PyMOL Python script that loads the backbone (N, CA, C, O; Angstrom):
from pymol import cmd

cmd.read_pdbstr("""\
ATOM      1  N   MET A   1       0.586  22.744  13.938  1.00  0.00           N
ATOM      2  CA  MET A   1       1.493  23.838  13.680  1.00  0.00           C
ATOM      3  C   MET A   1       2.264  24.188  14.950  1.00  0.00           C
ATOM      4  O   MET A   1       3.443  24.540  14.904  1.00  0.00           O
ATOM      5  N   ALA A   2       1.576  24.083  16.078  1.00  0.00           N
ATOM      6  CA  ALA A   2       2.238  24.384  17.343  1.00  0.00           C
ATOM      7  C   ALA A   2       3.364  23.392  17.620  1.00  0.00           C
ATOM      8  O   ALA A   2       4.421  23.777  18.121  1.00  0.00           O
ATOM      9  N   VAL A   3       3.147  22.120  17.300  1.00  0.00           N
ATOM     10  CA  VAL A   3       4.184  21.107  17.514  1.00  0.00           C
ATOM     11  C   VAL A   3       5.390  21.402  16.636  1.00  0.00           C
ATOM     12  O   VAL A   3       6.528  21.259  17.083  1.00  0.00           O
ATOM     13  N   ILE A   4       5.161  21.807  15.410  1.00  0.00           N
ATOM     14  CA  ILE A   4       6.263  22.144  14.512  1.00  0.00           C
ATOM     15  C   ILE A   4       7.055  23.322  15.054  1.00  0.00           C
ATOM     16  O   ILE A   4       8.286  23.312  15.016  1.00  0.00           O
ATOM     17  N   MET A   5       6.370  24.323  15.553  1.00  0.00           N
ATOM     18  CA  MET A   5       7.050  25.492  16.119  1.00  0.00           C
ATOM     19  C   MET A   5       7.867  25.111  17.354  1.00  0.00           C
ATOM     20  O   MET A   5       8.985  25.592  17.533  1.00  0.00           O
ATOM     21  N   VAL A   6       7.308  24.249  18.204  1.00  0.00           N
ATOM     22  CA  VAL A   6       8.037  23.830  19.409  1.00  0.00           C
ATOM     23  C   VAL A   6       9.274  23.029  19.026  1.00  0.00           C
ATOM     24  O   VAL A   6      10.327  23.181  19.644  1.00  0.00           O
ATOM     25  N   LEU A   7       9.155  22.177  18.011  1.00  0.00           N
ATOM     26  CA  LEU A   7      10.292  21.358  17.601  1.00  0.00           C
ATOM     27  C   LEU A   7      11.343  22.146  16.830  1.00  0.00           C
ATOM     28  O   LEU A   7      12.479  21.687  16.707  1.00  0.00           O
ATOM     29  N   SER A   8      11.000  23.305  16.313  1.00  0.00           N
ATOM     30  CA  SER A   8      11.931  24.104  15.516  1.00  0.00           C
ATOM     31  C   SER A   8      13.013  24.776  16.357  1.00  0.00           C
ATOM     32  O   SER A   8      14.130  24.975  15.879  1.00  0.00           O
ATOM     33  N   PHE A   9      12.699  25.122  17.581  1.00  0.00           N
ATOM     34  CA  PHE A   9      13.627  25.879  18.416  1.00  0.00           C
ATOM     35  C   PHE A   9      14.053  25.054  19.622  1.00  0.00           C
ATOM     36  O   PHE A   9      13.267  24.290  20.183  1.00  0.00           O
ATOM     37  N   LYS A  10      15.327  25.228  20.013  1.00  0.00           N
ATOM     38  CA  LYS A  10      15.842  24.494  21.174  1.00  0.00           C
ATOM     39  C   LYS A  10      15.360  25.169  22.445  1.00  0.00           C
ATOM     40  O   LYS A  10      15.881  26.203  22.863  1.00  0.00           O
ATOM     41  N   THR A  11      14.358  24.561  23.042  1.00  0.00           N
ATOM     42  CA  THR A  11      13.824  25.034  24.312  1.00  0.00           C
ATOM     43  C   THR A  11      13.594  23.823  25.202  1.00  0.00           C
ATOM     44  O   THR A  11      13.590  22.696  24.707  1.00  0.00           O
ATOM     45  N   PRO A  12      13.404  24.023  26.494  1.00  0.00           N
ATOM     46  CA  PRO A  12      13.084  22.876  27.364  1.00  0.00           C
ATOM     47  C   PRO A  12      11.774  22.197  26.957  1.00  0.00           C
ATOM     48  O   PRO A  12      11.587  21.004  27.193  1.00  0.00           O
ATOM     49  N   LEU A  13      10.889  22.952  26.358  1.00  0.00           N
ATOM     50  CA  LEU A  13       9.615  22.396  25.908  1.00  0.00           C
ATOM     51  C   LEU A  13       9.816  21.405  24.761  1.00  0.00           C
ATOM     52  O   LEU A  13       9.014  20.489  24.578  1.00  0.00           O
ATOM     53  N   ARG A  14      10.888  21.592  23.995  1.00  0.00           N
ATOM     54  CA  ARG A  14      11.174  20.695  22.877  1.00  0.00           C
ATOM     55  C   ARG A  14      11.442  19.277  23.374  1.00  0.00           C
ATOM     56  O   ARG A  14      10.918  18.311  22.819  1.00  0.00           O
ATOM     57  N   LYS A  15      12.267  19.155  24.428  1.00  0.00           N
ATOM     58  CA  LYS A  15      12.586  17.837  24.978  1.00  0.00           C
ATOM     59  C   LYS A  15      11.331  17.153  25.506  1.00  0.00           C
ATOM     60  O   LYS A  15      11.140  15.955  25.296  1.00  0.00           O
ATOM     61  N   LEU A  16      10.486  17.899  26.180  1.00  0.00           N
ATOM     62  CA  LEU A  16       9.237  17.353  26.698  1.00  0.00           C
ATOM     63  C   LEU A  16       8.329  16.893  25.555  1.00  0.00           C
ATOM     64  O   LEU A  16       7.717  15.827  25.628  1.00  0.00           O
ATOM     65  N   THR A  17       8.249  17.702  24.506  1.00  0.00           N
ATOM     66  CA  THR A  17       7.423  17.349  23.353  1.00  0.00           C
ATOM     67  C   THR A  17       7.933  16.079  22.679  1.00  0.00           C
ATOM     68  O   THR A  17       7.137  15.226  22.285  1.00  0.00           O
ATOM     69  N   LEU A  18       9.234  15.948  22.545  1.00  0.00           N
ATOM     70  CA  LEU A  18       9.805  14.736  21.944  1.00  0.00           C
ATOM     71  C   LEU A  18       9.510  13.503  22.781  1.00  0.00           C
ATOM     72  O   LEU A  18       9.211  12.441  22.236  1.00  0.00           O
ATOM     73  N   MET A  19       9.593  13.632  24.103  1.00  0.00           N
ATOM     74  CA  MET A  19       9.272  12.495  24.969  1.00  0.00           C
ATOM     75  C   MET A  19       7.803  12.093  24.828  1.00  0.00           C
ATOM     76  O   MET A  19       7.487  10.905  24.773  1.00  0.00           O
ATOM     77  N   VAL A  20       6.911  13.073  24.770  1.00  0.00           N
ATOM     78  CA  VAL A  20       5.479  12.785  24.627  1.00  0.00           C
ATOM     79  C   VAL A  20       5.205  12.114  23.285  1.00  0.00           C
ATOM     80  O   VAL A  20       4.467  11.130  23.226  1.00  0.00           O
ATOM     81  N   LEU A  21       5.787  12.630  22.214  1.00  0.00           N
ATOM     82  CA  LEU A  21       5.587  12.032  20.889  1.00  0.00           C
ATOM     83  C   LEU A  21       6.136  10.610  20.834  1.00  0.00           C
ATOM     84  O   LEU A  21       5.532   9.741  20.206  1.00  0.00           O
ATOM     85  N   ASP A  22       7.265  10.363  21.479  1.00  0.00           N
ATOM     86  CA  ASP A  22       7.842   9.025  21.501  1.00  0.00           C
ATOM     87  C   ASP A  22       6.924   8.040  22.214  1.00  0.00           C
ATOM     88  O   ASP A  22       6.755   6.908  21.761  1.00  0.00           O
ATOM     89  N   ARG A  23       6.338   8.460  23.311  1.00  0.00           N
ATOM     90  CA  ARG A  23       5.428   7.578  24.049  1.00  0.00           C
ATOM     91  C   ARG A  23       4.135   7.327  23.292  1.00  0.00           C
ATOM     92  O   ARG A  23       3.566   6.239  23.371  1.00  0.00           O
ATOM     93  N   VAL A  24       3.671   8.330  22.562  1.00  0.00           N
ATOM     94  CA  VAL A  24       2.433   8.174  21.787  1.00  0.00           C
ATOM     95  C   VAL A  24       2.649   7.190  20.641  1.00  0.00           C
ATOM     96  O   VAL A  24       1.769   6.385  20.336  1.00  0.00           O
ATOM     97  N   LYS A  25       3.819   7.253  20.006  1.00  0.00           N
ATOM     98  CA  LYS A  25       4.109   6.395  18.861  1.00  0.00           C
ATOM     99  C   LYS A  25       4.433   4.964  19.257  1.00  0.00           C
ATOM    100  O   LYS A  25       4.283   4.053  18.442  1.00  0.00           O
ATOM    101  N   ARG A  26       4.870   4.750  20.477  1.00  0.00           N
ATOM    102  CA  ARG A  26       5.319   3.430  20.916  1.00  0.00           C
ATOM    103  C   ARG A  26       4.202   2.386  20.778  1.00  0.00           C
ATOM    104  O   ARG A  26       3.063   2.621  21.183  1.00  0.00           O
ATOM    105  N   GLY A  27       4.544   1.245  20.205  1.00  0.00           N
ATOM    106  CA  GLY A  27       3.589   0.154  20.085  1.00  0.00           C
ATOM    107  C   GLY A  27       2.760   0.180  18.814  1.00  0.00           C
ATOM    108  O   GLY A  27       1.945  -0.717  18.599  1.00  0.00           O
ATOM    109  N   GLN A  28       2.944   1.182  17.967  1.00  0.00           N
ATOM    110  CA  GLN A  28       2.147   1.256  16.742  1.00  0.00           C
ATOM    111  C   GLN A  28       2.867   0.666  15.545  1.00  0.00           C
ATOM    112  O   GLN A  28       2.285   0.585  14.463  1.00  0.00           O
ATOM    113  N   GLY A  29       4.109   0.255  15.703  1.00  0.00           N
ATOM    114  CA  GLY A  29       4.869  -0.336  14.604  1.00  0.00           C
ATOM    115  C   GLY A  29       4.211  -1.576  14.042  1.00  0.00           C
ATOM    116  O   GLY A  29       4.001  -1.659  12.832  1.00  0.00           O
ATOM    117  N   PRO A  30       3.872  -2.561  14.896  1.00  0.00           N
ATOM    118  CA  PRO A  30       3.220  -3.770  14.374  1.00  0.00           C
ATOM    119  C   PRO A  30       1.872  -3.469  13.704  1.00  0.00           C
ATOM    120  O   PRO A  30       1.495  -4.141  12.744  1.00  0.00           O
ATOM    121  N   LEU A  31       1.163  -2.481  14.198  1.00  0.00           N
ATOM    122  CA  LEU A  31      -0.114  -2.109  13.592  1.00  0.00           C
ATOM    123  C   LEU A  31       0.096  -1.581  12.178  1.00  0.00           C
ATOM    124  O   LEU A  31      -0.671  -1.903  11.272  1.00  0.00           O
ATOM    125  N   MET A  32       1.125  -0.778  11.991  1.00  0.00           N
ATOM    126  CA  MET A  32       1.418  -0.240  10.660  1.00  0.00           C
ATOM    127  C   MET A  32       1.826  -1.352   9.700  1.00  0.00           C
ATOM    128  O   MET A  32       1.415  -1.360   8.540  1.00  0.00           O
ATOM    129  N   VAL A  33       2.628  -2.281  10.182  1.00  0.00           N
ATOM    130  CA  VAL A  33       3.067  -3.387   9.333  1.00  0.00           C
ATOM    131  C   VAL A  33       1.870  -4.227   8.895  1.00  0.00           C
ATOM    132  O   VAL A  33       1.779  -4.622   7.733  1.00  0.00           O
ATOM    133  N   LYS A  34       0.965  -4.496   9.810  1.00  0.00           N
ATOM    134  CA  LYS A  34      -0.227  -5.276   9.473  1.00  0.00           C
ATOM    135  C   LYS A  34      -1.114  -4.529   8.477  1.00  0.00           C
ATOM    136  O   LYS A  34      -1.676  -5.140   7.568  1.00  0.00           O
ATOM    137  N   THR A  35      -1.240  -3.217   8.646  1.00  0.00           N
ATOM    138  CA  THR A  35      -2.064  -2.424   7.733  1.00  0.00           C
ATOM    139  C   THR A  35      -1.487  -2.429   6.328  1.00  0.00           C
ATOM    140  O   THR A  35      -2.215  -2.622   5.355  1.00  0.00           O
ATOM    141  N   VAL A  36      -0.180  -2.219   6.220  1.00  0.00           N
ATOM    142  CA  VAL A  36       0.466  -2.217   4.904  1.00  0.00           C
ATOM    143  C   VAL A  36       0.392  -3.608   4.266  1.00  0.00           C
ATOM    144  O   VAL A  36       0.136  -3.725   3.068  1.00  0.00           O
ATOM    145  N   ALA A  37       0.610  -4.645   5.047  1.00  0.00           N
ATOM    146  CA  ALA A  37       0.540  -6.011   4.521  1.00  0.00           C
ATOM    147  C   ALA A  37      -0.866  -6.338   4.028  1.00  0.00           C
ATOM    148  O   ALA A  37      -1.021  -6.974   2.985  1.00  0.00           O
ATOM    149  N   ALA A  38      -1.883  -5.916   4.756  1.00  0.00           N
ATOM    150  CA  ALA A  38      -3.263  -6.164   4.335  1.00  0.00           C
ATOM    151  C   ALA A  38      -3.583  -5.418   3.046  1.00  0.00           C
ATOM    152  O   ALA A  38      -4.253  -5.955   2.163  1.00  0.00           O
ATOM    153  N   THR A  39      -3.109  -4.192   2.938  1.00  0.00           N
ATOM    154  CA  THR A  39      -3.351  -3.407   1.721  1.00  0.00           C
ATOM    155  C   THR A  39      -2.688  -4.061   0.514  1.00  0.00           C
ATOM    156  O   THR A  39      -3.301  -4.174  -0.547  1.00  0.00           O
ATOM    157  N   ILE A  40      -1.447  -4.490   0.671  1.00  0.00           N
ATOM    158  CA  ILE A  40      -0.736  -5.150  -0.431  1.00  0.00           C
ATOM    159  C   ILE A  40      -1.427  -6.452  -0.804  1.00  0.00           C
ATOM    160  O   ILE A  40      -1.524  -6.787  -1.984  1.00  0.00           O
ATOM    161  N   ALA A  41      -1.906  -7.185   0.188  1.00  0.00           N
ATOM    162  CA  ALA A  41      -2.604  -8.439  -0.088  1.00  0.00           C
ATOM    163  C   ALA A  41      -3.890  -8.201  -0.875  1.00  0.00           C
ATOM    164  O   ALA A  41      -4.199  -8.954  -1.799  1.00  0.00           O
ATOM    165  N   VAL A  42      -4.635  -7.170  -0.519  1.00  0.00           N
ATOM    166  CA  VAL A  42      -5.877  -6.862  -1.239  1.00  0.00           C
ATOM    167  C   VAL A  42      -5.577  -6.482  -2.683  1.00  0.00           C
ATOM    168  O   VAL A  42      -6.277  -6.924  -3.594  1.00  0.00           O
ATOM    169  N   VAL A  43      -4.554  -5.675  -2.905  1.00  0.00           N
ATOM    170  CA  VAL A  43      -4.197  -5.284  -4.276  1.00  0.00           C
ATOM    171  C   VAL A  43      -3.729  -6.493  -5.071  1.00  0.00           C
ATOM    172  O   VAL A  43      -4.057  -6.632  -6.249  1.00  0.00           O
ATOM    173  N   MET A  44      -2.968  -7.360  -4.433  1.00  0.00           N
ATOM    174  CA  MET A  44      -2.490  -8.578  -5.106  1.00  0.00           C
ATOM    175  C   MET A  44      -3.655  -9.486  -5.491  1.00  0.00           C
ATOM    176  O   MET A  44      -3.705  -9.985  -6.614  1.00  0.00           O
ATOM    177  N   ILE A  45      -4.580  -9.700  -4.577  1.00  0.00           N
ATOM    178  CA  ILE A  45      -5.749 -10.542  -4.861  1.00  0.00           C
ATOM    179  C   ILE A  45      -6.582  -9.936  -5.984  1.00  0.00           C
ATOM    180  O   ILE A  45      -7.093 -10.657  -6.841  1.00  0.00           O
ATOM    181  N   SER A  46      -6.719  -8.621  -5.981  1.00  0.00           N
ATOM    182  CA  SER A  46      -7.470  -7.948  -7.037  1.00  0.00           C
ATOM    183  C   SER A  46      -6.813  -8.152  -8.397  1.00  0.00           C
ATOM    184  O   SER A  46      -7.499  -8.407  -9.388  1.00  0.00           O
ATOM    185  N   SER A  47      -5.492  -8.040  -8.449  1.00  0.00           N
ATOM    186  CA  SER A  47      -4.774  -8.246  -9.715  1.00  0.00           C
ATOM    187  C   SER A  47      -4.935  -9.673 -10.214  1.00  0.00           C
ATOM    188  O   SER A  47      -5.191  -9.892 -11.398  1.00  0.00           O
ATOM    189  N   VAL A  48      -4.788 -10.633  -9.331  1.00  0.00           N
ATOM    190  CA  VAL A  48      -4.923 -12.038  -9.725  1.00  0.00           C
ATOM    191  C   VAL A  48      -6.349 -12.327 -10.189  1.00  0.00           C
ATOM    192  O   VAL A  48      -6.554 -13.032 -11.177  1.00  0.00           O
ATOM    193  N   TYR A  49      -7.327 -11.783  -9.477  1.00  0.00           N
ATOM    194  CA  TYR A  49      -8.729 -11.972  -9.865  1.00  0.00           C
ATOM    195  C   TYR A  49      -8.989 -11.390 -11.259  1.00  0.00           C
ATOM    196  O   TYR A  49      -9.673 -12.012 -12.072  1.00  0.00           O
ATOM    197  N   SER A  50      -8.450 -10.209 -11.533  1.00  0.00           N
ATOM    198  CA  SER A  50      -8.635  -9.606 -12.856  1.00  0.00           C
ATOM    199  C   SER A  50      -7.966 -10.440 -13.944  1.00  0.00           C
ATOM    200  O   SER A  50      -8.509 -10.588 -15.039  1.00  0.00           O
ATOM    201  N   MET A  51      -6.785 -10.985 -13.640  1.00  0.00           N
ATOM    202  CA  MET A  51      -6.111 -11.832 -14.627  1.00  0.00           C
ATOM    203  C   MET A  51      -6.917 -13.092 -14.914  1.00  0.00           C
ATOM    204  O   MET A  51      -6.992 -13.535 -16.060  1.00  0.00           O
ATOM    205  N   VAL A  52      -7.515 -13.667 -13.888  1.00  0.00           N
ATOM    206  CA  VAL A  52      -8.336 -14.870 -14.080  1.00  0.00           C
ATOM    207  C   VAL A  52      -9.558 -14.549 -14.928  1.00  0.00           C
ATOM    208  O   VAL A  52      -9.931 -15.336 -15.798  1.00  0.00           O
ATOM    209  N   LYS A  53     -10.188 -13.395 -14.683  1.00  0.00           N
ATOM    210  CA  LYS A  53     -11.347 -13.004 -15.499  1.00  0.00           C
ATOM    211  C   LYS A  53     -10.960 -12.822 -16.963  1.00  0.00           C
ATOM    212  O   LYS A  53     -11.686 -13.265 -17.853  1.00  0.00           O
ATOM    213  N   ILE A  54      -9.837 -12.183 -17.217  1.00  0.00           N
ATOM    214  CA  ILE A  54      -9.380 -11.987 -18.601  1.00  0.00           C
ATOM    215  C   ILE A  54      -9.062 -13.341 -19.230  1.00  0.00           C
ATOM    216  O   ILE A  54      -9.399 -13.589 -20.388  1.00  0.00           O
ATOM    217  N   GLN A  55      -8.420 -14.204 -18.471  1.00  0.00           N
ATOM    218  CA  GLN A  55      -8.080 -15.538 -18.984  1.00  0.00           C
ATOM    219  C   GLN A  55      -9.342 -16.313 -19.356  1.00  0.00           C
ATOM    220  O   GLN A  55      -9.370 -16.978 -20.392  1.00  0.00           O
ATOM    221  N   LYS A  56     -10.380 -16.238 -18.533  1.00  0.00           N
ATOM    222  CA  LYS A  56     -11.638 -16.931 -18.831  1.00  0.00           C
ATOM    223  C   LYS A  56     -12.276 -16.382 -20.100  1.00  0.00           C
ATOM    224  O   LYS A  56     -12.821 -17.141 -20.902  1.00  0.00           O
ATOM    225  N   ARG A  57     -12.209 -15.060 -20.285  1.00  0.00           N
ATOM    226  CA  ARG A  57     -12.759 -14.478 -21.517  1.00  0.00           C
ATOM    227  C   ARG A  57     -12.011 -14.978 -22.730  1.00  0.00           C
ATOM    228  O   ARG A  57     -12.620 -15.234 -23.769  1.00  0.00           O
ATOM    229  N   TRP A  58     -10.681 -15.124 -22.618  1.00  0.00           N
ATOM    230  CA  TRP A  58      -9.897 -15.628 -23.737  1.00  0.00           C
ATOM    231  C   TRP A  58     -10.297 -17.063 -24.060  1.00  0.00           C
ATOM    232  O   TRP A  58     -10.387 -17.432 -25.231  1.00  0.00           O
ATOM    233  N   ILE A  59     -10.534 -17.864 -23.043  1.00  0.00           N
ATOM    234  CA  ILE A  59     -10.914 -19.261 -23.259  1.00  0.00           C
ATOM    235  C   ILE A  59     -12.301 -19.334 -23.894  1.00  0.00           C
ATOM    236  O   ILE A  59     -12.526 -20.126 -24.809  1.00  0.00           O
ATOM    237  N   ASP A  60     -13.244 -18.497 -23.402  1.00  0.00           N
ATOM    238  CA  ASP A  60     -14.614 -18.525 -23.933  1.00  0.00           C
ATOM    239  C   ASP A  60     -14.687 -17.998 -25.362  1.00  0.00           C
ATOM    240  O   ASP A  60     -15.360 -18.591 -26.205  1.00  0.00           O
ATOM    241  N   ASP A  61     -14.003 -16.894 -25.642  1.00  0.00           N
ATOM    242  CA  ASP A  61     -14.081 -16.267 -26.971  1.00  0.00           C
ATOM    243  C   ASP A  61     -13.125 -16.906 -27.969  1.00  0.00           C
ATOM    244  O   ASP A  61     -13.376 -16.874 -29.173  1.00  0.00           O
ATOM    245  N   GLY A  62     -12.057 -17.473 -27.491  1.00  0.00           N
ATOM    246  CA  GLY A  62     -11.113 -18.112 -28.390  1.00  0.00           C
ATOM    247  C   GLY A  62     -10.009 -17.197 -28.865  1.00  0.00           C
ATOM    248  O   GLY A  62      -9.010 -17.675 -29.404  1.00  0.00           O
ATOM    249  N   SER A  63     -10.153 -15.909 -28.686  1.00  0.00           N
ATOM    250  CA  SER A  63      -9.099 -14.976 -29.094  1.00  0.00           C
ATOM    251  C   SER A  63      -9.060 -13.808 -28.115  1.00  0.00           C
ATOM    252  O   SER A  63     -10.003 -13.569 -27.360  1.00  0.00           O
ATOM    253  N   ALA A  64      -7.955 -13.096 -28.151  1.00  0.00           N
ATOM    254  CA  ALA A  64      -7.785 -11.958 -27.251  1.00  0.00           C
ATOM    255  C   ALA A  64      -7.632 -10.684 -28.066  1.00  0.00           C
ATOM    256  O   ALA A  64      -6.904 -10.653 -29.058  1.00  0.00           O
ATOM    257  N   ASN A  65      -8.322  -9.636 -27.639  1.00  0.00           N
ATOM    258  CA  ASN A  65      -8.129  -8.367 -28.329  1.00  0.00           C
ATOM    259  C   ASN A  65      -6.959  -7.620 -27.694  1.00  0.00           C
ATOM    260  O   ASN A  65      -6.552  -7.953 -26.581  1.00  0.00           O
ATOM    261  N   PRO A  66      -6.415  -6.621 -28.378  1.00  0.00           N
ATOM    262  CA  PRO A  66      -5.230  -5.910 -27.870  1.00  0.00           C
ATOM    263  C   PRO A  66      -5.451  -5.235 -26.510  1.00  0.00           C
ATOM    264  O   PRO A  66      -4.531  -5.172 -25.695  1.00  0.00           O
ATOM    265  N   THR A  67      -6.647  -4.741 -26.267  1.00  0.00           N
ATOM    266  CA  THR A  67      -6.922  -4.085 -24.989  1.00  0.00           C
ATOM    267  C   THR A  67      -6.811  -5.071 -23.841  1.00  0.00           C
ATOM    268  O   THR A  67      -6.224  -4.757 -22.805  1.00  0.00           O
ATOM    269  N   GLU A  68      -7.368  -6.256 -24.016  1.00  0.00           N
ATOM    270  CA  GLU A  68      -7.279  -7.272 -22.973  1.00  0.00           C
ATOM    271  C   GLU A  68      -5.842  -7.734 -22.768  1.00  0.00           C
ATOM    272  O   GLU A  68      -5.442  -8.034 -21.643  1.00  0.00           O
ATOM    273  N   GLN A  69      -5.071  -7.793 -23.831  1.00  0.00           N
ATOM    274  CA  GLN A  69      -3.668  -8.178 -23.694  1.00  0.00           C
ATOM    275  C   GLN A  69      -2.895  -7.151 -22.868  1.00  0.00           C
ATOM    276  O   GLN A  69      -2.079  -7.514 -22.021  1.00  0.00           O
ATOM    277  N   ILE A  70      -3.153  -5.880 -23.118  1.00  0.00           N
ATOM    278  CA  ILE A  70      -2.486  -4.819 -22.365  1.00  0.00           C
ATOM    279  C   ILE A  70      -2.904  -4.862 -20.897  1.00  0.00           C
ATOM    280  O   ILE A  70      -2.065  -4.717 -20.007  1.00  0.00           O
ATOM    281  N   LEU A  71      -4.203  -5.063 -20.641  1.00  0.00           N
ATOM    282  CA  LEU A  71      -4.673  -5.163 -19.265  1.00  0.00           C
ATOM    283  C   LEU A  71      -4.054  -6.365 -18.553  1.00  0.00           C
ATOM    284  O   LEU A  71      -3.705  -6.286 -17.375  1.00  0.00           O
ATOM    285  N   MET A  72      -3.925  -7.461 -19.268  1.00  0.00           N
ATOM    286  CA  MET A  72      -3.332  -8.669 -18.682  1.00  0.00           C
ATOM    287  C   MET A  72      -1.881  -8.404 -18.294  1.00  0.00           C
ATOM    288  O   MET A  72      -1.453  -8.783 -17.204  1.00  0.00           O
ATOM    289  N   VAL A  73      -1.133  -7.763 -19.165  1.00  0.00           N
ATOM    290  CA  VAL A  73       0.266  -7.465 -18.877  1.00  0.00           C
ATOM    291  C   VAL A  73       0.371  -6.501 -17.697  1.00  0.00           C
ATOM    292  O   VAL A  73       1.260  -6.650 -16.859  1.00  0.00           O
ATOM    293  N   LYS A  74      -0.516  -5.525 -17.620  1.00  0.00           N
ATOM    294  CA  LYS A  74      -0.522  -4.570 -16.510  1.00  0.00           C
ATOM    295  C   LYS A  74      -0.766  -5.282 -15.183  1.00  0.00           C
ATOM    296  O   LYS A  74      -0.055  -5.046 -14.207  1.00  0.00           O
ATOM    297  N   HIS A  75      -1.772  -6.151 -15.149  1.00  0.00           N
ATOM    298  CA  HIS A  75      -2.070  -6.885 -13.923  1.00  0.00           C
ATOM    299  C   HIS A  75      -0.945  -7.856 -13.557  1.00  0.00           C
ATOM    300  O   HIS A  75      -0.639  -8.042 -12.379  1.00  0.00           O
ATOM    301  N   LEU A  76      -0.343  -8.463 -14.551  1.00  0.00           N
ATOM    302  CA  LEU A  76       0.773  -9.376 -14.305  1.00  0.00           C
ATOM    303  C   LEU A  76       1.972  -8.623 -13.723  1.00  0.00           C
ATOM    304  O   LEU A  76       2.640  -9.124 -12.818  1.00  0.00           O
ATOM    305  N   LEU A  77       2.242  -7.429 -14.236  1.00  0.00           N
ATOM    306  CA  LEU A  77       3.328  -6.611 -13.711  1.00  0.00           C
ATOM    307  C   LEU A  77       3.048  -6.196 -12.271  1.00  0.00           C
ATOM    308  O   LEU A  77       3.940  -6.245 -11.423  1.00  0.00           O
ATOM    309  N   GLU A  78       1.800  -5.783 -11.992  1.00  0.00           N
ATOM    310  CA  GLU A  78       1.426  -5.422 -10.622  1.00  0.00           C
ATOM    311  C   GLU A  78       1.647  -6.595  -9.676  1.00  0.00           C
ATOM    312  O   GLU A  78       2.215  -6.435  -8.595  1.00  0.00           O
ATOM    313  N   ALA A  79       1.199  -7.760 -10.085  1.00  0.00           N
ATOM    314  CA  ALA A  79       1.299  -8.934  -9.227  1.00  0.00           C
ATOM    315  C   ALA A  79       2.755  -9.335  -8.983  1.00  0.00           C
ATOM    316  O   ALA A  79       3.109  -9.730  -7.872  1.00  0.00           O
ATOM    317  N   THR A  80       3.592  -9.238 -10.003  1.00  0.00           N
ATOM    318  CA  THR A  80       4.978  -9.628  -9.815  1.00  0.00           C
ATOM    319  C   THR A  80       5.750  -8.597  -8.997  1.00  0.00           C
ATOM    320  O   THR A  80       6.734  -8.946  -8.344  1.00  0.00           O
ATOM    321  N   LEU A  81       5.329  -7.353  -9.022  1.00  0.00           N
ATOM    322  CA  LEU A  81       6.012  -6.333  -8.221  1.00  0.00           C
ATOM    323  C   LEU A  81       5.592  -6.363  -6.755  1.00  0.00           C
ATOM    324  O   LEU A  81       6.247  -5.748  -5.913  1.00  0.00           O
ATOM    325  N   MET A  82       4.525  -7.058  -6.445  1.00  0.00           N
ATOM    326  CA  MET A  82       4.096  -7.168  -5.043  1.00  0.00           C
ATOM    327  C   MET A  82       5.106  -8.008  -4.320  1.00  0.00           C
ATOM    328  O   MET A  82       4.966  -8.246  -3.120  1.00  0.00           O
TER     329      MET A  82
END
""", "prot")
cmd.dss("prot")
cmd.show_as("cartoon", "prot")
cmd.util.cbc("prot")
cmd.orient("prot")
């Protein structure tokens, strides 16, 4: 809250606060990109794994029920939007 108050008003402390925040943030860009990429990869792998499980059930049972069809389409949409 104090940082927000300092940044709200034009004071000499505002410039100092901006410089400190800039130095703190520096170098974290690649870390954020790696974190987001890892999260997307995990969600993608999960969707593909679920689709494979549903596909195996269809092969074993010989038919698909409507619930499994809806789940398959949902996972397929997730995977294609990644």
